[in-house]
C-alpha positions in Angstrom: 0.4 -0.3 -0.5 1.8 3.3 -1.2 1.2 6.1 1.8 1.4 10.1 -0.1 3.4 12.5 1.4 2.1 14.8 2.9 4.1 16.6 5.5 4.5 18.9 2.6 1.2 20.0 2.5 1.2 23.4 3.6 -2.5 23.3 5.2 -2.0 26.7 7.7 -0.7 28.8 5.1 -3.2 28.3 2.1 -5.9 29.0 4.8 -3.8 32.1 6.4 -4.0 32.6 1.8 -7.2 32.9 1.6 -8.7 35.0 5.2 -6.6 37.4 3.9 -8.1 37.0 -0.1 -11.4 36.3 0.9 -12.1 38.6 4.8 -12.8 42.1 5.5 -10.8 43.4 7.6 -9.8 46.8 8.2 -7.6 48.3 6.3 -4.7 48.4 8.7 -5.1 44.5 9.7 -4.8 43.5 5.6 -1.3 45.8 5.8 -0.3 44.2 9.4 -0.6 40.8 7.6 0.0 41.5 4.3 3.9 40.9 4.1 3.5 36.8 6.5 0.5 36.2 3.5 2.4 37.4 0.7 5.1 35.5 2.1 3.6 32.0 2.6 2.7 32.2 -1.0 5.9 32.4 -2.1 6.5 29.7 -0.3 4.0 27.0 -1.5 4.8 23.9 -2.9 4.0 23.3 -6.8 1.3 20.8 -5.6 0.0 23.4 -2.6 -0.3 26.0 -5.2 -2.6 23.9 -7.4 -4.3 23.4 -4.0 -4.8 27.0 -3.8 -6.0 27.5 -7.3 -8.5 25.2 -7.3 -9.8 26.7 -2.9 -9.8 30.1 -4.3 -11.7 29.7 -7.8 -14.2 27.4 -5.3 -14.9 31.1 -3.8 -15.4 32.8 -6.9 -18.4 34.1 -8.2 -19.6 32.2 -12.1 -18.1 34.8 -14.1 -15.2 35.4 -12.2 -14.5 31.9 -11.4 -14.6 31.3 -15.4 -11.5 33.4 -16.1 -9.8 32.6 -13.4 -10.2 29.0 -14.6 -8.7 29.6 -18.1 -5.5 31.6 -17.4 -2.4 29.3 -16.5 -0.5 28.4 -13.6 1.7 32.0 -13.8 -1.3 34.0 -14.8 -3.5 32.3 -11.7 -0.3 33.2 -9.6 -0.4 37.0 -10.2 -4.4 37.4 -9.7 -4.4 36.3 -6.3 -0.9 39.3 -6.1 -2.9 41.0 -8.0 -5.5 41.1 -5.2 -3.1 40.6 -2.8 -1.4 44.4 -3.8 -5.4 45.7 -3.9 -6.6 44.4 -0.8 -3.4 46.4 0.8 -3.8 49.4 -1.9 0.3 48.6 -3.4 0.1 50.3 -6.2 3.3 48.8 -7.9 4.0 49.3 -11.3 4.0 45.7 -12.7 0.2 45.2 -11.2 -1.2 49.2 -12.6 -4.4 48.4 -15.3 
């Protein structure tokens, strides 16, 4: 019987990122948690990124879900980063419209 290696599943990290993206908080609280959420996103392994992508997609309204699903790996990651920056009002030229 095969046992899957699950020690690298970043459950707490994914949960923190999802809460940052989808739960309302004051701008001050979002600013305080931005660095941690962004760092956690960067540390996820490939499988955890795909798990995060599927969980994000589940929470989106229909049209946004379709747009998000159409993105490739890099596009999904960029969308999540863009939303993170939007929450804290960072206007990085990389993410400017």
